[in-house]
Each structure stands twice: as structure tokens, then as C-alpha cells.
ZAMARGU-4260 file (C-alpha; in steps of 0.2 Angstrom, whole numbers, plus 5000, padded with zeros to 4 digits):
<rodrens>
0) 4989/5044/5035 | 4998/5037/5049 | 5016/5035/5057 | 5017/5020/5062 | 5020/5024/5080
5) 5007/5016/5091 | 5000/5029/5102 | 4988/5017/5114 | 4984/4999/5119 | 4966/4998/5116
10) 4954/4982/5121 | 4941/4975/5111 | 4924/4977/5119 | 4915/4967/5104 | 4916/4962/5087
15) 4900/4960/5079 | 4898/4952/5063 | 4887/4957/5049 | 4882/4954/5032 | 4898/4955/5022
20) 4906/4964/5036 | 4907/4968/5054 | 4908/4981/5067 | 4922/4984/5080 | 4920/4991/5097
25) 4936/4996/5106 | 4939/5003/5123 | 4954/5015/5121 | 4955/5027/5134 | 4951/5041/5123
30) 4939/5054/5128 | 4927/5065/5117 | 4940/5080/5117 | 4952/5066/5109 | 4941/5058/5095
35) 4927/5065/5087 | 4914/5057/5075 | 4921/5053/5057 | 4940/5053/5064 | 4952/5039/5056
40) 4959/5028/5068 | 4972/5015/5064 | 4968/4999/5073 | 4980/4985/5071 | 4986/4992/5055
45) 4968/4995/5047 | 4962/5012/5044 | 4944/5012/5051 | 4931/5027/5054 | 4924/5033/5070
50) 4906/5028/5068 | 4900/5032/5085 | 4906/5035/5105 | 4901/5031/5122 | 4913/5038/5135
55) 4930/5031/5132 | 4926/5018/5119 | 4922/5019/5099 | 4914/5009/5087 | 4917/5008/5068
60) 4911/4998/5054 | 4923/4985/5046 | 4920/4981/5027 | 4920/4962/5019 | 4936/4968/5010
65) 4946/4975/5028 | 4939/4957/5037 | 4948/4947/5020 | 4964/4956/5021 | 4966/4958/5039
70) 4966/4950/5057 | 4952/4961/5063 | 4937/4946/5060 | 4946/4936/5073 | 4945/4949/5087
75) 4936/4943/5102 | 4932/4953/5118 | 4947/4955/5130 | 4957/4955/5114 | 4973/4972/5114
80) 4975/4979/5099 | 4987/4993/5092 | 4979/5012/5091 | 4986/5027/5083 | 4977/5042/5077
85) 4978/5051/5059 | 4993/5062/5056 | 4993/5080/5057 | 5002/5092/5045 | 5012/5101/5061
90) 5015/5083/5069 | 5034/5075/5068 | 5034/5060/5057 | 5042/5048/5070 | 5040/5031/5059
95) 5035/5031/5042 | 5019/5036/5031 | 5006/5023/5036 | 4990/5022/5025 | 4982/5010/5034
100) 4978/5000/5018 | 4984/4983/5024 | 4992/4974/5008 | 4990/4956/5014 | 4991/4945/5031
105) 5009/4939/5037 | 5014/4924/5052 | 5025/4924/5064 | 5038/4913/5062 | 5049/4918/5078
110) 5053/4928/5092 | 5069/4928/5100 | 5077/4938/5113 | 5094/4946/5107 | 5104/4958/5120
115) 5093/4971/5123 | 5082/4970/5108 | 5070/4956/5101 | 5071/4948/5083 | 5055/4943/5074
120) 5053/4935/5057 | 5038/4935/5048 | 5032/4922/5037 | 5024/4934/5021 | 5019/4930/5001
125) 5032/4932/4988 | 5020/4944/4982 | 5022/4956/4996 | 5039/4954/4999 | 5043/4960/4981
130) 5039/4979/4989 | 5052/4976/5003 | 5070/4982/5004 | 5083/4978/5017 | 5083/4993/5029
135) 5067/4999/5022 | 5051/5001/5032 | 5036/4990/5035 | 5020/4992/5047 | 5016/4975/5056
140) 4999/4977/5064 | 5001/4997/5063 | 5019/4998/5070 | 5033/5005/5061 | 5048/4994/5060
145) 5065/4992/5048 | 5067/4977/5039 | 5083/4969/5044 | 5084/4956/5033 | 5074/4950/5018
150) 5069/4932/5010 | 5057/4928/4997 | 5045/4920/5009 | 5050/4930/5026 | 5057/4945/5032
155) 5066/4949/5052 | 5065/4965/5060 | 5072/4970/5077 | 5060/4978/5090 | 5069/4988/5105
160) 5060/4984/5124 | 5050/5001/5123 | 5041/4996/5106 | 5039/4977/5115 | 5031/4985/5129
165) 5018/4997/5121 | 5012/4987/5107 | 5004/4970/5105 | 5020/4961/5098 | 5025/4956/5118
170) 5008/4944/5114 | 5013/4938/5099 | 5019/4920/5096 | 5022/4908/5082 | 5008/4906/5070
175) 4998/4921/5074 | 4992/4933/5058 | 4998/4950/5058 | 4994/4964/5047 | 5007/4969/5035
180) 5008/4986/5024 | 5023/4988/5015 | 5032/5005/5011 | 5021/5015/4999 | 5036/5020/4989
185) 5039/5002/4986 | 5023/4998/4979 | 5023/5011/4967 | 5038/5007/4959 | 5035/4987/4958
190) 5019/4993/4949 | 5027/5004/4938 | 5039/4993/4932 | 5026/4979/4930 | 5015/4990/4918
195) 5027/4994/4906 | 5033/4978/4898 | 5049/4988/4889 | 5054/4991/4908 | 5062/5007/4913
200) 5072/5015/4898 | 5074/5034/4896 | 5057/5031/4884 | 5046/5026/4897 | 5053/5039/4907
205) 5049/5053/4895 | 5034/5046/4892 | 5027/5046/4911 | 5034/5065/4912 | 5048/5061/4923
210) 5060/5070/4909
</rodrens>
């Protein structure tokens, strides 16, 4: 579990393709006292497991499912990525609860400066928009953001200068693919309502143990 508060900008050393999968190596600037084998790291919003360490670089295996749902497969040597270590129960929750399980891809529609902030619009599928709400939380490439405007095919967020400076958003341009994880609560509500043909009633709440 993560918070969507990016800790570091890592640099891709290599992305090696394998049969139905791959291996990603990143220089994150972390040493052996900060991460260990088996640790979970959020890379551009995708939860990966550290499989090897070499100085300040780490490697992680990337499954075919992750490659299909994320932009990790398009990474090349020298690309920058957002990094966050897993949340500890004693940590402050500065963003929102992010699982690192990317729901799908989106594309940058536009990014414009408005005053001291920046407004980004991201095109998404209708399936993803169903689990978003205005003023709700969303993770874009692992960055915790707040939905300021929501339509069926896109949503908008405002980004403060600090977030733009410390994440990959500063390099994003129209057409770029981004990883989207919608809020976990919205997904459970949408799933619950879609599987109950009679809808949300007192009877269905009783059957599910809420009453």
C-alpha cells in the first residue's frame, strides 16, 4: 500500500523484454539501508517487488499483466520514473490510499499553467470514469491528485509547482500515456452496485450484512 506522495525521481537503467514479461532496472538513489530484497516499490504507479540490488540500483520483474495495463513496457534507458516505498502503519497518510494496482491507461489531453498552478486534463475510458468522483482522489503515474472536473471521457486536476517539480508530470505532453488508479472505495461501490441486479436496497444491505 502506498500514499501517492512521490519520494524520488528514478532513472531507468534498462527495460529488458522477456517471454510474456520483462525486467526493469532503475537507479533510485537508494542504498542497501533504505530498501531490501522483496520490498514493494511503486514505480510510475505500479507496485513492483525488488528482485535484486546493486549499489543504488534495483531490479524488478514485470509481469505480462502489468505490461498490458501500464506504460512500463515503453520505458527506455534514461527515462525518469516516480518512485515511492511502501507505506508503514506508523507513517502519515499525506495523499490517499494507493494500492499500486493500475486500473488502466490514460492519455494527456492538455497541460496549461493557470496562475501559480497547472491544470492537466487526462483522457480515459468510460469504465475508468465510473469510479471517479469530483473532488475525489486519483493516482496518475503514482501521484496522488484531486479530481477538479469529471466528464465521461476525461478528467482534470490541478497541480501545485512543488508536485510538478518533483514528479514526471513536468515532462508530460499531450498524447503521452499515463497509468491511472482510481480510488479503491469507488471501485468497491461500483462493483457492489453492478452485481446486485435489484440495486441498492434495504434488502440487499441486509443480505450483505450491513444491517
